[in-house]
C-alpha beads as a LAMMPS data file, in Angstrom:
LAMMPS data file: protein, C-alpha beads

198 atoms
197 bonds

1 atom types
1 bond types

-500.0 500.0 xlo xhi
-500.0 500.0 ylo yhi
-500.0 500.0 zlo zhi

Masses

1 110.0

Atoms # bond

1 1 1 -0.016 0.000 -0.017
2 1 1 1.368 3.435 -0.908
3 1 1 2.146 5.827 1.947
4 1 1 0.225 8.960 2.751
5 1 1 1.862 12.169 1.463
6 1 1 2.553 13.408 5.009
7 1 1 4.644 10.400 6.058
8 1 1 7.731 12.214 4.836
9 1 1 7.284 14.505 7.878
10 1 1 8.055 11.601 10.172
11 1 1 10.725 10.117 7.861
12 1 1 12.612 13.418 7.937
13 1 1 12.903 12.928 11.748
14 1 1 10.350 15.628 12.382
15 1 1 8.152 14.537 15.323
16 1 1 4.577 15.954 15.720
17 1 1 3.363 16.761 19.197
18 1 1 -0.275 17.458 19.738
19 1 1 -0.506 19.736 22.800
20 1 1 -4.219 19.027 23.532
21 1 1 -6.211 16.733 25.724
22 1 1 -9.051 16.626 23.242
23 1 1 -9.826 13.074 22.086
24 1 1 -11.602 14.598 19.037
25 1 1 -8.390 16.394 17.972
26 1 1 -6.397 13.207 18.423
27 1 1 -8.948 11.300 16.293
28 1 1 -8.886 13.892 13.504
29 1 1 -5.011 14.182 13.441
30 1 1 -4.813 10.357 13.220
31 1 1 -6.993 10.586 10.200
32 1 1 -4.212 12.508 8.406
33 1 1 -1.965 9.447 8.609
34 1 1 0.821 10.950 10.597
35 1 1 2.398 9.661 13.791
36 1 1 2.226 11.941 16.826
37 1 1 2.344 11.971 20.584
38 1 1 0.199 13.990 22.956
39 1 1 1.899 16.254 25.501
40 1 1 -0.096 18.635 27.684
41 1 1 0.463 21.294 30.356
42 1 1 -2.130 23.032 32.551
43 1 1 -2.766 26.364 30.773
44 1 1 -4.725 29.391 31.824
45 1 1 -7.369 29.902 29.055
46 1 1 -8.444 33.367 30.139
47 1 1 -8.485 36.173 27.635
48 1 1 -8.908 40.011 27.772
49 1 1 -12.520 41.057 28.328
50 1 1 -12.355 43.632 25.577
51 1 1 -11.258 41.004 22.993
52 1 1 -13.806 40.454 20.225
53 1 1 -15.326 37.128 20.242
54 1 1 -14.087 36.297 16.733
55 1 1 -10.499 37.011 17.927
56 1 1 -10.491 34.730 20.959
57 1 1 -9.667 31.396 19.310
58 1 1 -6.583 32.807 17.622
59 1 1 -5.544 34.542 20.808
60 1 1 -5.815 31.342 22.859
61 1 1 -4.123 29.142 20.270
62 1 1 -1.160 31.507 20.343
63 1 1 -1.230 31.707 24.137
64 1 1 -1.086 27.962 24.404
65 1 1 1.817 27.907 21.901
66 1 1 3.748 30.427 24.070
67 1 1 3.292 28.128 27.066
68 1 1 5.094 25.319 25.241
69 1 1 7.928 27.403 23.804
70 1 1 10.545 26.179 26.297
71 1 1 9.532 22.578 25.919
72 1 1 10.191 22.245 22.146
73 1 1 12.971 19.866 21.338
74 1 1 15.030 19.609 18.176
75 1 1 12.957 18.146 15.304
76 1 1 9.639 18.592 16.994
77 1 1 6.533 20.324 15.532
78 1 1 3.924 21.272 18.052
79 1 1 0.226 21.806 17.467
80 1 1 -2.078 23.749 19.759
81 1 1 -5.647 24.660 19.110
82 1 1 -8.693 26.414 20.453
83 1 1 -12.340 26.393 19.523
84 1 1 -14.976 29.026 20.331
85 1 1 -18.680 29.205 19.681
86 1 1 -20.033 32.719 18.984
87 1 1 -23.772 33.316 19.144
88 1 1 -25.361 36.779 18.877
89 1 1 -21.933 38.335 19.363
90 1 1 -21.322 36.493 22.620
91 1 1 -18.872 33.718 23.274
92 1 1 -20.226 30.433 24.592
93 1 1 -17.342 28.823 26.538
94 1 1 -17.345 25.327 28.046
95 1 1 -20.251 25.071 30.492
96 1 1 -19.340 24.664 34.138
97 1 1 -22.489 22.689 35.000
98 1 1 -25.769 21.304 33.635
99 1 1 -27.568 24.575 34.158
100 1 1 -25.110 26.460 32.014
101 1 1 -25.222 23.743 29.366
102 1 1 -29.075 24.068 29.215
103 1 1 -28.755 27.847 28.900
104 1 1 -26.256 27.604 26.026
105 1 1 -28.206 25.051 24.099
106 1 1 -31.369 27.153 24.497
107 1 1 -29.428 30.094 23.108
108 1 1 -28.427 28.057 20.096
109 1 1 -31.891 26.541 19.515
110 1 1 -33.521 27.683 16.290
111 1 1 -30.663 29.954 15.324
112 1 1 -27.401 30.055 13.504
113 1 1 -24.044 30.468 15.230
114 1 1 -20.374 30.654 14.265
115 1 1 -17.667 28.098 15.293
116 1 1 -14.106 29.338 15.061
117 1 1 -11.166 26.999 15.478
118 1 1 -7.611 28.347 15.458
119 1 1 -4.481 26.255 15.342
120 1 1 -0.849 27.188 16.011
121 1 1 1.774 25.040 14.432
122 1 1 5.304 25.823 15.553
123 1 1 8.812 24.549 16.074
124 1 1 12.012 26.194 17.495
125 1 1 12.296 28.556 14.599
126 1 1 8.846 29.525 13.375
127 1 1 5.158 29.543 14.049
128 1 1 2.039 29.631 11.849
129 1 1 -1.399 30.469 13.276
130 1 1 -4.255 29.344 11.078
131 1 1 -7.960 29.818 11.561
132 1 1 -11.165 28.527 10.053
133 1 1 -14.822 29.480 10.623
134 1 1 -18.012 27.532 10.069
135 1 1 -21.667 28.644 10.287
136 1 1 -23.953 26.106 12.025
137 1 1 -27.768 26.279 11.901
138 1 1 -29.802 24.599 14.607
139 1 1 -33.427 23.699 14.370
140 1 1 -35.640 24.527 17.322
141 1 1 -34.894 22.119 20.181
142 1 1 -37.450 20.831 22.612
143 1 1 -36.785 21.113 26.318
144 1 1 -36.755 17.311 26.734
145 1 1 -34.175 16.971 23.912
146 1 1 -31.790 19.374 25.617
147 1 1 -32.348 17.678 28.949
148 1 1 -31.667 14.213 27.480
149 1 1 -28.453 15.382 25.704
150 1 1 -27.037 17.148 28.738
151 1 1 -27.853 14.248 31.075
152 1 1 -26.533 11.517 28.732
153 1 1 -23.534 13.140 27.116
154 1 1 -22.456 15.686 29.780
155 1 1 -20.893 18.173 27.270
156 1 1 -18.972 20.117 29.911
157 1 1 -15.696 19.859 27.972
158 1 1 -17.177 21.330 24.817
159 1 1 -17.445 24.972 23.726
160 1 1 -21.105 25.866 23.304
161 1 1 -22.096 22.782 25.248
162 1 1 -22.358 20.418 22.315
163 1 1 -20.349 18.069 20.079
164 1 1 -21.530 18.010 16.486
165 1 1 -20.461 14.379 16.216
166 1 1 -22.715 13.395 18.977
167 1 1 -26.498 12.763 19.256
168 1 1 -27.270 16.482 19.373
169 1 1 -25.575 17.007 16.037
170 1 1 -27.730 14.240 14.470
171 1 1 -30.995 15.783 15.537
172 1 1 -30.305 19.580 15.712
173 1 1 -28.072 20.561 12.829
174 1 1 -30.050 21.600 9.799
175 1 1 -27.143 23.115 7.745
176 1 1 -23.453 24.030 7.980
177 1 1 -21.497 26.400 5.935
178 1 1 -17.899 25.439 6.072
179 1 1 -15.937 22.494 7.496
180 1 1 -17.590 19.938 9.734
181 1 1 -14.156 19.148 11.160
182 1 1 -13.611 22.709 12.216
183 1 1 -16.753 22.378 14.409
184 1 1 -15.330 19.159 15.878
185 1 1 -12.109 21.145 16.895
186 1 1 -9.524 20.854 14.126
187 1 1 -9.651 22.183 10.574
188 1 1 -7.726 19.242 9.217
189 1 1 -7.624 20.531 5.613
190 1 1 -5.578 23.559 6.811
191 1 1 -3.430 21.554 9.171
192 1 1 -2.540 19.186 6.387
193 1 1 -1.657 21.992 4.057
194 1 1 0.541 23.682 6.618
195 1 1 2.381 20.493 7.636
196 1 1 2.931 19.551 4.004
197 1 1 4.451 23.031 3.386
198 1 1 6.714 22.602 6.434

Bonds

1 1 1 2
2 1 2 3
3 1 3 4
4 1 4 5
5 1 5 6
6 1 6 7
7 1 7 8
8 1 8 9
9 1 9 10
10 1 10 11
11 1 11 12
12 1 12 13
13 1 13 14
14 1 14 15
15 1 15 16
16 1 16 17
17 1 17 18
18 1 18 19
19 1 19 20
20 1 20 21
21 1 21 22
22 1 22 23
23 1 23 24
24 1 24 25
25 1 25 26
26 1 26 27
27 1 27 28
28 1 28 29
29 1 29 30
30 1 30 31
31 1 31 32
32 1 32 33
33 1 33 34
34 1 34 35
35 1 35 36
36 1 36 37
37 1 37 38
38 1 38 39
39 1 39 40
40 1 40 41
41 1 41 42
42 1 42 43
43 1 43 44
44 1 44 45
45 1 45 46
46 1 46 47
47 1 47 48
48 1 48 49
49 1 49 50
50 1 50 51
51 1 51 52
52 1 52 53
53 1 53 54
54 1 54 55
55 1 55 56
56 1 56 57
57 1 57 58
58 1 58 59
59 1 59 60
60 1 60 61
61 1 61 62
62 1 62 63
63 1 63 64
64 1 64 65
65 1 65 66
66 1 66 67
67 1 67 68
68 1 68 69
69 1 69 70
70 1 70 71
71 1 71 72
72 1 72 73
73 1 73 74
74 1 74 75
75 1 75 76
76 1 76 77
77 1 77 78
78 1 78 79
79 1 79 80
80 1 80 81
81 1 81 82
82 1 82 83
83 1 83 84
84 1 84 85
85 1 85 86
86 1 86 87
87 1 87 88
88 1 88 89
89 1 89 90
90 1 90 91
91 1 91 92
92 1 92 93
93 1 93 94
94 1 94 95
95 1 95 96
96 1 96 97
97 1 97 98
98 1 98 99
99 1 99 100
100 1 100 101
101 1 101 102
102 1 102 103
103 1 103 104
104 1 104 105
105 1 105 106
106 1 106 107
107 1 107 108
108 1 108 109
109 1 109 110
110 1 110 111
111 1 111 112
112 1 112 113
113 1 113 114
114 1 114 115
115 1 115 116
116 1 116 117
117 1 117 118
118 1 118 119
119 1 119 120
120 1 120 121
121 1 121 122
122 1 122 123
123 1 123 124
124 1 124 125
125 1 125 126
126 1 126 127
127 1 127 128
128 1 128 129
129 1 129 130
130 1 130 131
131 1 131 132
132 1 132 133
133 1 133 134
134 1 134 135
135 1 135 136
136 1 136 137
137 1 137 138
138 1 138 139
139 1 139 140
140 1 140 141
141 1 141 142
142 1 142 143
143 1 143 144
144 1 144 145
145 1 145 146
146 1 146 147
147 1 147 148
148 1 148 149
149 1 149 150
150 1 150 151
151 1 151 152
152 1 152 153
153 1 153 154
154 1 154 155
155 1 155 156
156 1 156 157
157 1 157 158
158 1 158 159
159 1 159 160
160 1 160 161
161 1 161 162
162 1 162 163
163 1 163 164
164 1 164 165
165 1 165 166
166 1 166 167
167 1 167 168
168 1 168 169
169 1 169 170
170 1 170 171
171 1 171 172
172 1 172 173
173 1 173 174
174 1 174 175
175 1 175 176
176 1 176 177
177 1 177 178
178 1 178 179
179 1 179 180
180 1 180 181
181 1 181 182
182 1 182 183
183 1 183 184
184 1 184 185
185 1 185 186
186 1 186 187
187 1 187 188
188 1 188 189
189 1 189 190
190 1 190 191
191 1 191 192
192 1 192 193
193 1 193 194
194 1 194 195
195 1 195 196
196 1 196 197
197 1 197 198
């Protein structure tokens, strides 16, 4: 079987490090056919209050990259990422509890919102920050549907309190404009292009 075009990244002794605890990002990066390891640090994900919602993902991806700057070894390429959900000009972060998750999903019900994922790709010499945006349209959700999803799936580690790849995505998403994978947390088409160029 022929090798994937990105295998030369590993053969050239460049090692990819995914600096994220997200199982979804690991799954998507595996889909590109490259070998990588996961290495994480506790990072403060706060951002300036006056920062526009559409700028937060890029800010946080770069902030995470800065936190790993002293940990990069020769031959390593690091990847950090951040995803934000913006609805009616407001950022919907990860909910802290079930009540917040209900509030967020109620805010998304019957409306369209924007999902922005930014990715920083960097080594000891250089850094690229790439960003992708997708519009997601939700149908009107019933109270019992929201309650079921929050209770069964506990989406407390997800921006906007939902994962598009889960049950809520099956029943709520009417249309998307952009990349499905950006909503999952990694715009793999842009990551692939950047790694290939490197």
